[in-house]
Rosetta silent file (secondary structure, phi, psi, omega in degrees, C-alpha in Angstrom):
SEQUENCE: MLTREGIARLLSEAGIEVVGQAGDAVSLLRAVRLTQPDAAIVDIRMPPTHTDEGLVAAQQIRSENPNLGVLILSQYVEPHYAMRLLAEHPERVGYLLKERVFDVAVLIDALRRLGDGETVIDPTIVSRLLGRPRRTDPIQQLTAREREVLALVAEGLSNRAIAERLFVTERTVEAHVKQIFLKLGLQADATSHRRVLAVLAYLRAPG
SCORE:     score description
SCORE:     0.000 S_00000001
   1 L     0.000  -42.370 -179.639    3.983   -2.459   22.398 S_00000001
   2 H   -64.077  -40.549  177.671    5.704   -5.765   21.600 S_00000001
   3 H   -62.334  -44.945 -178.995    4.897   -5.379   17.913 S_00000001
   4 H   -61.277  -46.605 -179.239    6.227   -1.811   17.913 S_00000001
   5 H   -68.178  -34.405  178.367    9.474   -2.773   19.636 S_00000001
   6 H   -65.431  -42.461  178.056    9.881   -5.807   17.389 S_00000001
   7 H   -66.089  -42.191  178.857    9.574   -3.708   14.243 S_00000001
   8 H   -60.469  -40.707  179.681   11.963   -1.091   15.641 S_00000001
   9 H   -65.903  -42.936  178.354   14.514   -3.815   16.383 S_00000001
  10 H   -59.149  -45.036 -179.065   14.196   -5.278   12.880 S_00000001
  11 H   -64.430  -44.809 -179.346   14.724   -1.854   11.324 S_00000001
  12 H   -62.302  -42.584  179.966   17.720   -1.046   13.521 S_00000001
  13 H   -66.890  -23.892  178.610   19.355   -4.380   12.760 S_00000001
  14 L   -88.877    2.977  177.691   18.839   -3.682    9.044 S_00000001
  15 L    89.362   11.842  178.180   20.664   -0.357    9.358 S_00000001
  16 L   -92.808  130.216  179.874   17.576    1.864    9.369 S_00000001
  17 L   -78.567  121.401  176.296   17.647    4.699   11.900 S_00000001
  18 L   -97.079  111.455 -172.964   14.574    4.658   14.156 S_00000001
  19 L   -92.332   -7.571  178.741   14.178    8.223   15.415 S_00000001
  20 L  -178.408  159.205  174.652   11.170    7.666   17.654 S_00000001
  21 L  -133.265  150.927 -178.981    8.370    5.434   18.894 S_00000001
  22 L  -144.266  141.955 -178.213    4.848    6.363   19.993 S_00000001
  23 L   -98.905   -6.413  178.099    2.079    4.491   21.756 S_00000001
  24 L  -150.087  169.464 -173.235   -0.828    6.719   20.718 S_00000001
  25 H   -64.214  -39.314 -179.543   -1.829    9.081   17.933 S_00000001
  26 H   -62.737  -45.489  179.123   -1.079   12.295   19.834 S_00000001
  27 H   -65.715  -35.945  178.648    2.447   11.122   20.663 S_00000001
  28 H   -61.870  -49.817 -179.413    2.905    9.955   17.081 S_00000001
  29 H   -62.041  -38.816  178.808    2.031   13.332   15.600 S_00000001
  30 H   -64.531  -43.744 -178.995    4.286   15.075   18.099 S_00000001
  31 H   -64.017  -41.433  179.756    7.195   12.759   17.300 S_00000001
  32 H   -64.025  -42.275 -179.538    6.793   13.228   13.547 S_00000001
  33 H   -66.480  -33.800 -178.858    6.733   17.002   13.884 S_00000001
  34 H   -77.694  -41.208 -171.752    9.842   16.985   16.075 S_00000001
  35 H   -97.055  -20.158 -179.125   11.974   14.483   14.165 S_00000001
  36 L    49.430   61.357 -177.835   10.819   15.002   10.546 S_00000001
  37 L   -74.970  171.193  174.989   11.481   11.367    9.545 S_00000001
  38 L   -77.246  -28.940 -178.322   11.551    9.946    6.013 S_00000001
  39 E  -154.086  155.188  175.111    8.699    7.578    6.863 S_00000001
  40 E  -126.221  134.386  176.409    6.264    6.695    9.618 S_00000001
  41 E  -104.762  119.245 -167.758    4.955    3.189   10.340 S_00000001
  42 E  -127.242  130.463  173.562    1.483    3.491   11.842 S_00000001
  43 E   -79.817  132.881  178.149   -0.956    0.985   13.331 S_00000001
  44 L   -57.863  -44.101 -174.652   -4.521    1.674   12.218 S_00000001
  45 L   -98.371  110.798 -179.916   -5.892    0.873   15.676 S_00000001
  46 L  -127.880  161.928  176.791   -4.375    3.030   18.414 S_00000001
  47 L   -60.538  153.276    8.425   -5.481    4.140   21.895 S_00000001
  48 L   -91.583  -23.166 -172.797   -7.833    5.204   23.283 S_00000001
  49 L   -95.766  -14.229 -179.325  -10.633    3.541   21.254 S_00000001
  50 L    56.851   42.370  176.242   -8.511    1.247   19.049 S_00000001
  51 L  -111.477  -85.306 -177.971  -10.674    1.955   16.011 S_00000001
  52 L  -130.109   24.247 -179.518   -9.175    4.281   13.401 S_00000001
  53 H   -55.915  -40.135 -179.277   -6.995    6.695   15.405 S_00000001
  54 H   -65.551  -38.803  178.672   -3.928    5.585   13.480 S_00000001
  55 H   -65.254  -43.604  177.937   -5.602    6.160   10.137 S_00000001
  56 H   -61.916  -42.405  178.292   -6.697    9.654   11.161 S_00000001
  57 H   -63.719  -40.231  179.028   -3.150   10.384   12.350 S_00000001
  58 H   -62.142  -40.983  177.628   -1.758    9.060    9.053 S_00000001
  59 H   -63.074  -39.311  178.454   -4.037   11.402    7.119 S_00000001
  60 H   -66.051  -42.400  178.663   -2.836   14.300    9.266 S_00000001
  61 H   -60.165  -46.079 -178.428    0.801   13.329    8.720 S_00000001
  62 H   -66.844  -34.225  178.687    0.350   13.194    4.946 S_00000001
  63 H   -66.261  -39.108 -177.502   -1.452   16.554    4.927 S_00000001
  64 H   -83.927  -26.774 -175.250    1.376   18.216    6.834 S_00000001
  65 L  -134.290   80.030 -175.669    4.238   16.314    5.158 S_00000001
  66 L   -58.928  -24.639 -177.461    3.482   15.451    1.500 S_00000001
  67 L   -94.950    2.209 -178.688    6.977   13.983    0.987 S_00000001
  68 L   -93.394  128.057  178.502    6.874   11.739    4.059 S_00000001
  69 E   -76.820  142.131  177.461    6.020    8.083    3.449 S_00000001
  70 E  -126.478  120.704  177.630    3.367    6.484    5.635 S_00000001
  71 E  -107.702  111.049 -179.191    3.128    2.721    6.020 S_00000001
  72 E   -87.661  134.789  177.069   -0.164    1.687    7.620 S_00000001
  73 E  -113.865  143.642  178.722   -0.305   -1.637    9.454 S_00000001
  74 E  -139.669  145.076  176.125   -3.428   -3.651   10.193 S_00000001
  75 L   -76.751  -25.543 -174.152   -4.142   -6.882   12.028 S_00000001
  76 L  -124.144  162.603  175.934   -7.056   -7.581    9.678 S_00000001
  77 L   -79.453  108.155 -176.901   -7.864   -7.289    5.975 S_00000001
  78 L  -132.412   77.080 -175.309   -9.725   -3.965    5.811 S_00000001
  79 H   -57.342  -32.228 -176.921   -9.695   -2.692    2.204 S_00000001
  80 H   -64.375  -30.905  176.745  -11.989    0.248    2.986 S_00000001
  81 H   -68.323  -41.800  178.711   -9.336    1.744    5.254 S_00000001
  82 H   -60.746  -45.674 -178.496   -6.726    1.479    2.511 S_00000001
  83 H   -66.114  -35.358 -179.222   -9.037    3.148    0.023 S_00000001
  84 H   -61.405  -42.584 -179.930   -9.948    5.890    2.499 S_00000001
  85 H   -75.921  -43.115 -177.939   -6.323    6.948    2.864 S_00000001
  86 H   -64.552  -34.700 -178.529   -5.347    6.426   -0.770 S_00000001
  87 H   -59.978  -32.035 -178.508   -8.270    8.454   -2.049 S_00000001
  88 H   -93.824  -36.012 -175.228   -6.856   11.543   -0.338 S_00000001
  89 L  -139.159   77.184 -173.261   -3.120   10.893   -0.524 S_00000001
  90 L   -70.618  -19.702 -178.507   -2.276    8.252   -3.150 S_00000001
  91 L   -91.510  146.186  173.920    1.474    8.871   -3.218 S_00000001
  92 L    58.586   34.108  178.445    3.933    7.503   -0.663 S_00000001
  93 E  -122.816  135.431  177.631    1.254    5.495    1.135 S_00000001
  94 E  -129.787  153.505  179.695    1.428    1.812    2.009 S_00000001
  95 E  -139.804  110.906 -178.817   -0.977   -0.637    3.609 S_00000001
  96 E  -129.411  152.602  171.582    0.323   -3.977    4.900 S_00000001
  97 E   -74.966  146.026 -176.708   -0.874   -6.656    7.279 S_00000001
  98 H   -57.154  -39.546 -176.292    1.153   -6.791   10.488 S_00000001
  99 H   -58.919  -27.807 -175.065    2.167  -10.395    9.936 S_00000001
 100 H   -79.489  -26.709 -174.095    3.993   -9.440    6.756 S_00000001
 101 H   -77.257   -9.166  176.232    6.255   -6.760    8.208 S_00000001
 102 L   -80.550   -2.841  165.342    8.131   -9.234   10.378 S_00000001
 103 L   -89.626  104.466 -171.175    9.772  -10.340    7.134 S_00000001
 104 H   -59.894  -31.544  179.056   12.427   -7.648    7.160 S_00000001
 105 H   -63.936  -40.824  178.238   12.935   -7.866    3.388 S_00000001
 106 H   -65.388  -43.161 -179.214    9.246   -7.049    2.832 S_00000001
 107 H   -63.080  -48.178 -179.290    9.391   -4.201    5.332 S_00000001
 108 H   -65.027  -40.573  178.784   12.518   -2.623    3.853 S_00000001
 109 H   -62.262  -41.913  179.304   11.193   -3.007    0.305 S_00000001
 110 H   -62.130  -44.751  179.641    7.937   -1.286    1.282 S_00000001
 111 H   -65.063  -39.029  178.010    9.789    1.634    2.884 S_00000001
 112 H   -62.388  -44.665 -179.419   12.097    1.944   -0.122 S_00000001
 113 H   -64.844  -38.760  176.685    9.142    2.036   -2.496 S_00000001
 114 H   -63.435  -39.574  178.108    7.392    4.678   -0.409 S_00000001
 115 H   -62.884  -27.135  178.262   10.581    6.719   -0.493 S_00000001
 116 L   -86.420    3.846  178.165   10.462    6.496   -4.294 S_00000001
 117 L    87.371   12.274 -177.292    6.936    7.928   -4.296 S_00000001
 118 L   -89.604  177.081  175.836    5.171    4.632   -4.958 S_00000001
 119 L  -112.832  143.037 -179.121    2.098    3.011   -3.422 S_00000001
 120 E  -127.789  120.889  178.778    2.255   -0.305   -1.539 S_00000001
 121 E  -123.444  134.027 -179.204   -0.791   -2.538   -1.033 S_00000001
 122 L   -60.478  131.215 -179.186   -0.728   -5.895    0.747 S_00000001
 123 H   -60.889  -26.206  177.736   -1.204   -8.763   -1.738 S_00000001
 124 H   -64.616  -38.707  178.303   -3.700  -10.419    0.638 S_00000001
 125 H   -66.419  -43.462  178.782   -5.998   -7.417    0.275 S_00000001
 126 H   -61.727  -44.161  179.510   -5.638   -7.496   -3.505 S_00000001
 127 H   -61.167  -41.738  178.967   -6.364  -11.224   -3.571 S_00000001
 128 H   -62.177  -43.090 -179.596   -9.482  -10.720   -1.447 S_00000001
 129 H   -68.076  -39.849  179.347  -10.762   -7.997   -3.768 S_00000001
 130 H   -64.743  -31.439 -175.501  -10.001  -10.027   -6.892 S_00000001
 131 L   -88.357    1.880 -179.524  -11.896  -13.004   -5.486 S_00000001
 132 L   -65.276  135.064  177.985  -15.098  -11.136   -4.687 S_00000001
 133 L   -69.459  141.391  178.891  -18.167  -12.659   -6.402 S_00000001
 134 L  -135.593  148.543  177.018  -19.821  -10.458   -9.017 S_00000001
 135 L   -67.871  -47.936  173.707  -22.985  -10.804  -11.047 S_00000001
 136 L  -122.017  122.194 -171.461  -21.182   -9.607  -14.149 S_00000001
 137 L  -125.700   96.245  177.590  -17.443   -9.906  -13.916 S_00000001
 138 H   -61.373  -18.640  178.836  -15.279   -8.421  -16.704 S_00000001
 139 H   -61.634  -26.384  178.520  -12.254   -9.817  -14.863 S_00000001
 140 H   -65.908  -18.734  177.785  -13.265  -13.183  -16.301 S_00000001
 141 H   -74.748  -17.565 -176.259  -12.372  -11.746  -19.716 S_00000001
 142 L   -78.324  146.614  173.651   -8.759  -11.441  -18.646 S_00000001
 143 L   -72.593  167.482  178.753   -6.227  -14.126  -19.401 S_00000001
 144 H   -58.572  -41.099  179.400   -4.425  -15.834  -16.526 S_00000001
 145 H   -67.109  -39.850  179.292   -1.355  -13.698  -17.189 S_00000001
 146 H   -65.280  -37.055  176.471   -3.427  -10.505  -17.321 S_00000001
 147 H   -64.587  -38.003  178.508   -5.014  -11.355  -13.960 S_00000001
 148 H   -64.188  -44.363  179.057   -1.530  -11.874  -12.569 S_00000001
 149 H   -65.962  -41.017  179.032   -0.400   -8.505  -13.897 S_00000001
 150 H   -57.757  -43.883  179.948   -3.590   -6.849  -12.599 S_00000001
 151 H   -61.884  -40.387 -178.787   -2.868   -8.105   -9.086 S_00000001
 152 H   -71.803  -34.631  174.410    0.671   -6.731   -9.208 S_00000001
 153 H   -61.956  -43.742 -178.996   -0.553   -3.366  -10.516 S_00000001
 154 H   -64.572  -29.147  177.467   -2.991   -3.226   -7.592 S_00000001
 155 L   -74.225  -11.955  177.367   -0.126   -3.917   -5.180 S_00000001
 156 L   101.597    7.706 -178.390    1.546   -0.779   -6.504 S_00000001
 157 L   -75.038  142.651  175.562    4.335   -2.307   -8.573 S_00000001
 158 L   -75.110  166.996  177.645    5.684   -0.370  -11.537 S_00000001
 159 H   -58.920  -39.115 -179.807    5.834   -1.960  -14.993 S_00000001
 160 H   -64.518  -44.199 -179.831    9.555   -2.497  -14.540 S_00000001
 161 H   -65.277  -37.725  177.706    9.064   -4.203  -11.171 S_00000001
 162 H   -64.743  -41.572  179.112    6.302   -6.395  -12.625 S_00000001
 163 H   -60.571  -42.198  178.752    8.568   -7.366  -15.510 S_00000001
 164 H   -66.054  -38.533 -179.002   11.301   -8.387  -13.080 S_00000001
 165 H   -66.947  -38.344 -174.976    8.830  -10.357  -10.961 S_00000001
 166 H   -97.212   -1.259  179.357    7.409  -12.259  -13.958 S_00000001
 167 L    60.016   45.354  175.670   10.698  -12.594  -15.880 S_00000001
 168 L  -130.606  175.886  179.559    9.343  -10.847  -18.978 S_00000001
 169 L   -80.965  157.253  178.571   10.216   -7.614  -20.759 S_00000001
 170 H   -63.853  -34.364  178.627    8.842   -4.265  -19.650 S_00000001
 171 H   -63.667  -37.311  177.726    7.276   -3.848  -23.101 S_00000001
 172 H   -63.362  -42.775  178.676    5.354   -7.094  -22.590 S_00000001
 173 H   -63.198  -43.058  178.945    4.021   -5.794  -19.281 S_00000001
 174 H   -57.523  -40.598  179.132    3.010   -2.513  -20.909 S_00000001
 175 H   -65.962  -41.782  178.187    1.020   -4.462  -23.495 S_00000001
 176 H   -63.138  -45.142 -179.077   -0.716   -6.497  -20.787 S_00000001
 177 H   -61.615  -41.452  178.786   -1.571   -3.387  -18.778 S_00000001
 178 H   -60.045  -44.707  179.545   -3.007   -1.707  -21.867 S_00000001
 179 H   -66.043  -39.713  179.547   -5.235   -4.721  -22.537 S_00000001
 180 H   -61.009  -50.286 -178.465   -6.316   -4.935  -18.899 S_00000001
 181 H   -64.481  -35.472  178.559   -7.370   -1.306  -18.734 S_00000001
 182 H   -65.276  -47.587 -177.795   -9.151   -1.630  -22.080 S_00000001
 183 H   -67.397  -32.633 -178.189  -11.111   -4.738  -21.006 S_00000001
 184 H   -91.144   -3.361  178.725  -12.036   -3.240  -17.633 S_00000001
 185 L    70.827   29.200  179.748  -13.003    0.132  -19.077 S_00000001
 186 L   -99.745  146.668  178.221  -10.411    1.979  -17.012 S_00000001
 187 L   -81.680  125.834  179.293   -8.571    5.066  -18.173 S_00000001
 188 L   -66.877  143.873  179.109   -4.845    4.464  -18.470 S_00000001
 189 L  -138.649  134.827 -176.492   -2.672    6.789  -16.395 S_00000001
 190 L   -69.982  -27.364 -178.125    1.070    7.166  -16.590 S_00000001
 191 L   -82.550  130.799 -172.672    1.471    7.740  -12.850 S_00000001
 192 H   -61.571  -41.997 -176.017    1.676    4.499  -10.907 S_00000001
 193 H   -67.935  -31.803  179.094   -0.315    5.618   -7.863 S_00000001
 194 H   -70.055  -37.305  179.413   -3.228    6.830   -9.984 S_00000001
 195 H   -72.440  -32.189  174.421   -3.474    3.535  -11.810 S_00000001
 196 H   -62.242  -45.349 -179.554   -3.345    1.688   -8.482 S_00000001
 197 H   -61.234  -42.197  179.377   -6.206    3.845   -7.251 S_00000001
 198 H   -62.926  -43.961 -179.654   -8.205    3.146  -10.414 S_00000001
 199 H   -65.460  -45.824 -179.524   -7.690   -0.618  -10.114 S_00000001
 200 H   -63.040  -40.458  178.202   -8.555   -0.707   -6.406 S_00000001
 201 H   -63.248  -40.408  178.193  -11.682    1.378   -6.982 S_00000001
 202 H   -63.810  -45.306 -177.061  -12.727   -1.005   -9.733 S_00000001
 203 H   -66.428  -29.907 -179.277  -12.104   -4.081   -7.580 S_00000001
 204 H   -81.885  -23.854 -174.696  -14.103   -2.619   -4.688 S_00000001
 205 L   -65.514  142.578  177.879  -17.069   -1.547   -6.807 S_00000001
 206 L   -65.348  142.026 -178.922  -20.151   -3.814   -6.690 S_00000001
 207 L  -118.068    0.000    0.000  -20.515   -5.940   -9.801 S_00000001
């Protein structure tokens, strides 16, 4: 409850209209259907069992409202939950650790990106996946810059956003992405959420 009220206060102070709050999945679904918001911020673990009620509710929300952004929050790094939701609804879906959303700039940026149809993945999750030990690891073939770009692609950033983050041209980023996908044997896709899904699936796969 304190986390929910804290996030609501941050959003209100930033000029974002909070149209409702819910303490469980049933109330959440009811509130979304009544208010038709632009986005819903959902905790993965909700009453009564505190397992994956929030994730199930998020999947229901996305099925009923394809244009509504859903930002999933988690206390722990749980990549399989992110992949479970993204596999079904890759657009307008975000997955962040709770600790990160108390930085209002991060929270607002995530909601803005979801509103633009993008995907948002917590960098901690990406870092964990990138650091997994593998018997054969094609990621080792990547240059330091390519690994940096790969991580940002996995977070859901567009080529333009990556270029701004790294202070390089968008064409340079495009060249890096092309090389990354070639070295990892991934099929390039023009849509950002599909390439995020491809990268995350690759990073999760046993090596």
